[in-house]
Chimera marker file (.cmm) of the C-alpha trace (Angstrom):
<marker_set name="trace">
<marker id="1" x="-11.447" y="140.475" z="-57.633" r="1" g="1" b="0" radius="0.5"/>
<marker id="2" x="-11.644" y="143.430" z="-55.296" r="1" g="1" b="0" radius="0.5"/>
<marker id="3" x="-8.827" y="144.496" z="-53.008" r="1" g="1" b="0" radius="0.5"/>
<marker id="4" x="-11.112" y="144.366" z="-49.974" r="1" g="1" b="0" radius="0.5"/>
<marker id="5" x="-9.882" y="141.953" z="-47.338" r="1" g="1" b="0" radius="0.5"/>
<marker id="6" x="-12.352" y="139.226" z="-46.337" r="1" g="1" b="0" radius="0.5"/>
<marker id="7" x="-13.115" y="139.408" z="-42.625" r="1" g="1" b="0" radius="0.5"/>
<marker id="8" x="-13.232" y="135.858" z="-41.228" r="1" g="1" b="0" radius="0.5"/>
<marker id="9" x="-14.487" y="135.148" z="-37.719" r="1" g="1" b="0" radius="0.5"/>
<marker id="10" x="-14.132" y="131.966" z="-35.698" r="1" g="1" b="0" radius="0.5"/>
<marker id="11" x="-17.349" y="130.314" z="-34.507" r="1" g="1" b="0" radius="0.5"/>
<marker id="12" x="-16.972" y="129.526" z="-30.794" r="1" g="1" b="0" radius="0.5"/>
<marker id="13" x="-17.823" y="125.925" z="-29.888" r="1" g="1" b="0" radius="0.5"/>
<marker id="14" x="-18.559" y="124.853" z="-33.469" r="1" g="1" b="0" radius="0.5"/>
<marker id="15" x="-17.479" y="121.362" z="-34.573" r="1" g="1" b="0" radius="0.5"/>
<marker id="16" x="-16.352" y="120.644" z="-38.134" r="1" g="1" b="0" radius="0.5"/>
<marker id="17" x="-18.671" y="118.160" z="-39.912" r="1" g="1" b="0" radius="0.5"/>
<marker id="18" x="-15.738" y="116.481" z="-41.663" r="1" g="1" b="0" radius="0.5"/>
<marker id="19" x="-12.804" y="116.304" z="-39.202" r="1" g="1" b="0" radius="0.5"/>
<marker id="20" x="-14.826" y="116.737" z="-35.954" r="1" g="1" b="0" radius="0.5"/>
<marker id="21" x="-12.390" y="119.316" z="-34.551" r="1" g="1" b="0" radius="0.5"/>
<marker id="22" x="-13.862" y="121.944" z="-32.254" r="1" g="1" b="0" radius="0.5"/>
<marker id="23" x="-13.167" y="125.685" z="-32.642" r="1" g="1" b="0" radius="0.5"/>
<marker id="24" x="-11.639" y="125.364" z="-36.140" r="1" g="1" b="0" radius="0.5"/>
<marker id="25" x="-14.584" y="126.796" z="-38.154" r="1" g="1" b="0" radius="0.5"/>
<marker id="26" x="-14.604" y="130.330" z="-39.514" r="1" g="1" b="0" radius="0.5"/>
<marker id="27" x="-17.529" y="132.242" z="-41.010" r="1" g="1" b="0" radius="0.5"/>
<marker id="28" x="-17.291" y="134.952" z="-43.669" r="1" g="1" b="0" radius="0.5"/>
<marker id="29" x="-19.235" y="136.583" z="-46.516" r="1" g="1" b="0" radius="0.5"/>
<marker id="30" x="-18.010" y="135.729" z="-50.030" r="1" g="1" b="0" radius="0.5"/>
<marker id="31" x="-18.241" y="137.893" z="-53.179" r="1" g="1" b="0" radius="0.5"/>
<marker id="32" x="-21.912" y="136.914" z="-53.697" r="1" g="1" b="0" radius="0.5"/>
<marker id="33" x="-22.716" y="137.904" z="-50.082" r="1" g="1" b="0" radius="0.5"/>
<marker id="34" x="-23.291" y="134.276" z="-49.039" r="1" g="1" b="0" radius="0.5"/>
<marker id="35" x="-22.373" y="133.088" z="-45.555" r="1" g="1" b="0" radius="0.5"/>
<marker id="36" x="-19.558" y="130.566" z="-45.911" r="1" g="1" b="0" radius="0.5"/>
<marker id="37" x="-18.253" y="128.266" z="-43.166" r="1" g="1" b="0" radius="0.5"/>
<marker id="38" x="-14.703" y="126.995" z="-43.560" r="1" g="1" b="0" radius="0.5"/>
<marker id="39" x="-12.559" y="124.694" z="-41.426" r="1" g="1" b="0" radius="0.5"/>
<marker id="40" x="-8.983" y="125.940" z="-41.044" r="1" g="1" b="0" radius="0.5"/>
<marker id="41" x="-7.755" y="122.399" z="-40.243" r="1" g="1" b="0" radius="0.5"/>
<marker id="42" x="-9.145" y="120.222" z="-43.064" r="1" g="1" b="0" radius="0.5"/>
<marker id="43" x="-10.402" y="122.824" z="-45.575" r="1" g="1" b="0" radius="0.5"/>
<marker id="44" x="-14.090" y="121.798" z="-45.417" r="1" g="1" b="0" radius="0.5"/>
<marker id="45" x="-16.396" y="124.504" z="-46.808" r="1" g="1" b="0" radius="0.5"/>
<marker id="46" x="-20.150" y="124.967" z="-47.025" r="1" g="1" b="0" radius="0.5"/>
<marker id="47" x="-22.574" y="127.796" z="-47.727" r="1" g="1" b="0" radius="0.5"/>
<marker id="48" x="-25.316" y="128.526" z="-45.226" r="1" g="1" b="0" radius="0.5"/>
<marker id="49" x="-28.737" y="128.709" z="-46.937" r="1" g="1" b="0" radius="0.5"/>
<marker id="50" x="-32.314" y="128.931" z="-45.689" r="1" g="1" b="0" radius="0.5"/>
<marker id="51" x="-32.731" y="125.166" z="-46.162" r="1" g="1" b="0" radius="0.5"/>
<marker id="52" x="-29.481" y="124.388" z="-44.324" r="1" g="1" b="0" radius="0.5"/>
<marker id="53" x="-25.812" y="124.096" z="-45.238" r="1" g="1" b="0" radius="0.5"/>
<marker id="54" x="-24.824" y="123.277" z="-48.837" r="1" g="1" b="0" radius="0.5"/>
<marker id="55" x="-21.375" y="121.763" z="-49.354" r="1" g="1" b="0" radius="0.5"/>
<marker id="56" x="-18.954" y="123.552" z="-51.646" r="1" g="1" b="0" radius="0.5"/>
<marker id="57" x="-16.386" y="120.738" z="-51.758" r="1" g="1" b="0" radius="0.5"/>
<marker id="58" x="-18.652" y="117.685" z="-51.911" r="1" g="1" b="0" radius="0.5"/>
<marker id="59" x="-15.894" y="115.062" z="-52.039" r="1" g="1" b="0" radius="0.5"/>
<marker id="60" x="-15.641" y="112.598" z="-49.176" r="1" g="1" b="0" radius="0.5"/>
<marker id="61" x="-12.457" y="112.625" z="-47.122" r="1" g="1" b="0" radius="0.5"/>
<marker id="62" x="-10.313" y="109.555" z="-47.839" r="1" g="1" b="0" radius="0.5"/>
<marker id="63" x="-9.945" y="107.203" z="-44.883" r="1" g="1" b="0" radius="0.5"/>
<marker id="64" x="-8.971" y="103.579" z="-44.445" r="1" g="1" b="0" radius="0.5"/>
<marker id="65" x="-12.597" y="102.734" z="-43.716" r="1" g="1" b="0" radius="0.5"/>
<marker id="66" x="-14.139" y="103.873" z="-47.017" r="1" g="1" b="0" radius="0.5"/>
<marker id="67" x="-11.452" y="102.480" z="-49.356" r="1" g="1" b="0" radius="0.5"/>
<marker id="68" x="-11.679" y="99.057" z="-51.052" r="1" g="1" b="0" radius="0.5"/>
<marker id="69" x="-9.112" y="96.445" z="-50.113" r="1" g="1" b="0" radius="0.5"/>
<marker id="70" x="-6.834" y="95.531" z="-52.987" r="1" g="1" b="0" radius="0.5"/>
<marker id="71" x="-6.802" y="91.793" z="-53.691" r="1" g="1" b="0" radius="0.5"/>
<marker id="72" x="-9.137" y="90.826" z="-50.836" r="1" g="1" b="0" radius="0.5"/>
<marker id="73" x="-12.608" y="89.334" z="-51.043" r="1" g="1" b="0" radius="0.5"/>
<marker id="74" x="-15.460" y="91.400" z="-49.558" r="1" g="1" b="0" radius="0.5"/>
<marker id="75" x="-16.212" y="90.924" z="-45.880" r="1" g="1" b="0" radius="0.5"/>
<marker id="76" x="-19.409" y="89.221" z="-44.756" r="1" g="1" b="0" radius="0.5"/>
<marker id="77" x="-21.136" y="92.510" z="-43.943" r="1" g="1" b="0" radius="0.5"/>
<marker id="78" x="-20.343" y="93.777" z="-47.460" r="1" g="1" b="0" radius="0.5"/>
<marker id="79" x="-22.182" y="90.897" z="-49.163" r="1" g="1" b="0" radius="0.5"/>
<marker id="80" x="-25.794" y="91.011" z="-50.291" r="1" g="1" b="0" radius="0.5"/>
<marker id="81" x="-28.263" y="90.920" z="-47.399" r="1" g="1" b="0" radius="0.5"/>
<marker id="82" x="-30.612" y="87.940" z="-47.205" r="1" g="1" b="0" radius="0.5"/>
<marker id="83" x="-33.621" y="87.815" z="-44.902" r="1" g="1" b="0" radius="0.5"/>
<marker id="84" x="-33.897" y="84.679" z="-42.759" r="1" g="1" b="0" radius="0.5"/>
<marker id="85" x="-37.151" y="83.724" z="-41.023" r="1" g="1" b="0" radius="0.5"/>
<marker id="86" x="-36.884" y="81.551" z="-37.924" r="1" g="1" b="0" radius="0.5"/>
<marker id="87" x="-40.066" y="79.577" z="-37.283" r="1" g="1" b="0" radius="0.5"/>
<marker id="88" x="-40.921" y="76.876" z="-34.779" r="1" g="1" b="0" radius="0.5"/>
<marker id="89" x="-41.816" y="73.672" z="-36.699" r="1" g="1" b="0" radius="0.5"/>
<marker id="90" x="-43.987" y="72.412" z="-33.831" r="1" g="1" b="0" radius="0.5"/>
<marker id="91" x="-45.406" y="75.472" z="-32.030" r="1" g="1" b="0" radius="0.5"/>
<marker id="92" x="-47.579" y="73.648" z="-29.484" r="1" g="1" b="0" radius="0.5"/>
<marker id="93" x="-45.205" y="70.874" z="-28.377" r="1" g="1" b="0" radius="0.5"/>
<marker id="94" x="-43.584" y="72.767" z="-25.481" r="1" g="1" b="0" radius="0.5"/>
<marker id="95" x="-46.796" y="74.244" z="-24.019" r="1" g="1" b="0" radius="0.5"/>
<marker id="96" x="-47.990" y="72.676" z="-20.763" r="1" g="1" b="0" radius="0.5"/>
<marker id="97" x="-50.975" y="74.920" z="-20.008" r="1" g="1" b="0" radius="0.5"/>
<marker id="98" x="-53.559" y="72.575" z="-21.564" r="1" g="1" b="0" radius="0.5"/>
<link id1="1" id2="2" r="1" g="1" b="0" radius="0.2"/>
<link id1="2" id2="3" r="1" g="1" b="0" radius="0.2"/>
<link id1="3" id2="4" r="1" g="1" b="0" radius="0.2"/>
<link id1="4" id2="5" r="1" g="1" b="0" radius="0.2"/>
<link id1="5" id2="6" r="1" g="1" b="0" radius="0.2"/>
<link id1="6" id2="7" r="1" g="1" b="0" radius="0.2"/>
<link id1="7" id2="8" r="1" g="1" b="0" radius="0.2"/>
<link id1="8" id2="9" r="1" g="1" b="0" radius="0.2"/>
<link id1="9" id2="10" r="1" g="1" b="0" radius="0.2"/>
<link id1="10" id2="11" r="1" g="1" b="0" radius="0.2"/>
<link id1="11" id2="12" r="1" g="1" b="0" radius="0.2"/>
<link id1="12" id2="13" r="1" g="1" b="0" radius="0.2"/>
<link id1="13" id2="14" r="1" g="1" b="0" radius="0.2"/>
<link id1="14" id2="15" r="1" g="1" b="0" radius="0.2"/>
<link id1="15" id2="16" r="1" g="1" b="0" radius="0.2"/>
<link id1="16" id2="17" r="1" g="1" b="0" radius="0.2"/>
<link id1="17" id2="18" r="1" g="1" b="0" radius="0.2"/>
<link id1="18" id2="19" r="1" g="1" b="0" radius="0.2"/>
<link id1="19" id2="20" r="1" g="1" b="0" radius="0.2"/>
<link id1="20" id2="21" r="1" g="1" b="0" radius="0.2"/>
<link id1="21" id2="22" r="1" g="1" b="0" radius="0.2"/>
<link id1="22" id2="23" r="1" g="1" b="0" radius="0.2"/>
<link id1="23" id2="24" r="1" g="1" b="0" radius="0.2"/>
<link id1="24" id2="25" r="1" g="1" b="0" radius="0.2"/>
<link id1="25" id2="26" r="1" g="1" b="0" radius="0.2"/>
<link id1="26" id2="27" r="1" g="1" b="0" radius="0.2"/>
<link id1="27" id2="28" r="1" g="1" b="0" radius="0.2"/>
<link id1="28" id2="29" r="1" g="1" b="0" radius="0.2"/>
<link id1="29" id2="30" r="1" g="1" b="0" radius="0.2"/>
<link id1="30" id2="31" r="1" g="1" b="0" radius="0.2"/>
<link id1="31" id2="32" r="1" g="1" b="0" radius="0.2"/>
<link id1="32" id2="33" r="1" g="1" b="0" radius="0.2"/>
<link id1="33" id2="34" r="1" g="1" b="0" radius="0.2"/>
<link id1="34" id2="35" r="1" g="1" b="0" radius="0.2"/>
<link id1="35" id2="36" r="1" g="1" b="0" radius="0.2"/>
<link id1="36" id2="37" r="1" g="1" b="0" radius="0.2"/>
<link id1="37" id2="38" r="1" g="1" b="0" radius="0.2"/>
<link id1="38" id2="39" r="1" g="1" b="0" radius="0.2"/>
<link id1="39" id2="40" r="1" g="1" b="0" radius="0.2"/>
<link id1="40" id2="41" r="1" g="1" b="0" radius="0.2"/>
<link id1="41" id2="42" r="1" g="1" b="0" radius="0.2"/>
<link id1="42" id2="43" r="1" g="1" b="0" radius="0.2"/>
<link id1="43" id2="44" r="1" g="1" b="0" radius="0.2"/>
<link id1="44" id2="45" r="1" g="1" b="0" radius="0.2"/>
<link id1="45" id2="46" r="1" g="1" b="0" radius="0.2"/>
<link id1="46" id2="47" r="1" g="1" b="0" radius="0.2"/>
<link id1="47" id2="48" r="1" g="1" b="0" radius="0.2"/>
<link id1="48" id2="49" r="1" g="1" b="0" radius="0.2"/>
<link id1="49" id2="50" r="1" g="1" b="0" radius="0.2"/>
<link id1="50" id2="51" r="1" g="1" b="0" radius="0.2"/>
<link id1="51" id2="52" r="1" g="1" b="0" radius="0.2"/>
<link id1="52" id2="53" r="1" g="1" b="0" radius="0.2"/>
<link id1="53" id2="54" r="1" g="1" b="0" radius="0.2"/>
<link id1="54" id2="55" r="1" g="1" b="0" radius="0.2"/>
<link id1="55" id2="56" r="1" g="1" b="0" radius="0.2"/>
<link id1="56" id2="57" r="1" g="1" b="0" radius="0.2"/>
<link id1="57" id2="58" r="1" g="1" b="0" radius="0.2"/>
<link id1="58" id2="59" r="1" g="1" b="0" radius="0.2"/>
<link id1="59" id2="60" r="1" g="1" b="0" radius="0.2"/>
<link id1="60" id2="61" r="1" g="1" b="0" radius="0.2"/>
<link id1="61" id2="62" r="1" g="1" b="0" radius="0.2"/>
<link id1="62" id2="63" r="1" g="1" b="0" radius="0.2"/>
<link id1="63" id2="64" r="1" g="1" b="0" radius="0.2"/>
<link id1="64" id2="65" r="1" g="1" b="0" radius="0.2"/>
<link id1="65" id2="66" r="1" g="1" b="0" radius="0.2"/>
<link id1="66" id2="67" r="1" g="1" b="0" radius="0.2"/>
<link id1="67" id2="68" r="1" g="1" b="0" radius="0.2"/>
<link id1="68" id2="69" r="1" g="1" b="0" radius="0.2"/>
<link id1="69" id2="70" r="1" g="1" b="0" radius="0.2"/>
<link id1="70" id2="71" r="1" g="1" b="0" radius="0.2"/>
<link id1="71" id2="72" r="1" g="1" b="0" radius="0.2"/>
<link id1="72" id2="73" r="1" g="1" b="0" radius="0.2"/>
<link id1="73" id2="74" r="1" g="1" b="0" radius="0.2"/>
<link id1="74" id2="75" r="1" g="1" b="0" radius="0.2"/>
<link id1="75" id2="76" r="1" g="1" b="0" radius="0.2"/>
<link id1="76" id2="77" r="1" g="1" b="0" radius="0.2"/>
<link id1="77" id2="78" r="1" g="1" b="0" radius="0.2"/>
<link id1="78" id2="79" r="1" g="1" b="0" radius="0.2"/>
<link id1="79" id2="80" r="1" g="1" b="0" radius="0.2"/>
<link id1="80" id2="81" r="1" g="1" b="0" radius="0.2"/>
<link id1="81" id2="82" r="1" g="1" b="0" radius="0.2"/>
<link id1="82" id2="83" r="1" g="1" b="0" radius="0.2"/>
<link id1="83" id2="84" r="1" g="1" b="0" radius="0.2"/>
<link id1="84" id2="85" r="1" g="1" b="0" radius="0.2"/>
<link id1="85" id2="86" r="1" g="1" b="0" radius="0.2"/>
<link id1="86" id2="87" r="1" g="1" b="0" radius="0.2"/>
<link id1="87" id2="88" r="1" g="1" b="0" radius="0.2"/>
<link id1="88" id2="89" r="1" g="1" b="0" radius="0.2"/>
<link id1="89" id2="90" r="1" g="1" b="0" radius="0.2"/>
<link id1="90" id2="91" r="1" g="1" b="0" radius="0.2"/>
<link id1="91" id2="92" r="1" g="1" b="0" radius="0.2"/>
<link id1="92" id2="93" r="1" g="1" b="0" radius="0.2"/>
<link id1="93" id2="94" r="1" g="1" b="0" radius="0.2"/>
<link id1="94" id2="95" r="1" g="1" b="0" radius="0.2"/>
<link id1="95" id2="96" r="1" g="1" b="0" radius="0.2"/>
<link id1="96" id2="97" r="1" g="1" b="0" radius="0.2"/>
<link id1="97" id2="98" r="1" g="1" b="0" radius="0.2"/>
</marker_set>
């Protein structure tokens, strides 16, 4: 690795995609001359490409929302979805315009 110091610059008004903190993102050029964004709070990194950002650390941050509950049955919204059709068994009974 070279002894050259990497010059990082903060991006004013930018919001981190992972931790949603404002003004915590820095931008710098890495050894391959790619533009890298990095959050100084949570460590999120991505490389800016022509097709958009590409994550370097692709792991999802661990929260209480995305973790399974130990020893509990799944909640109703976590079960398989079933489509229910509600139909009127006697569609003309309530009409009084005849």
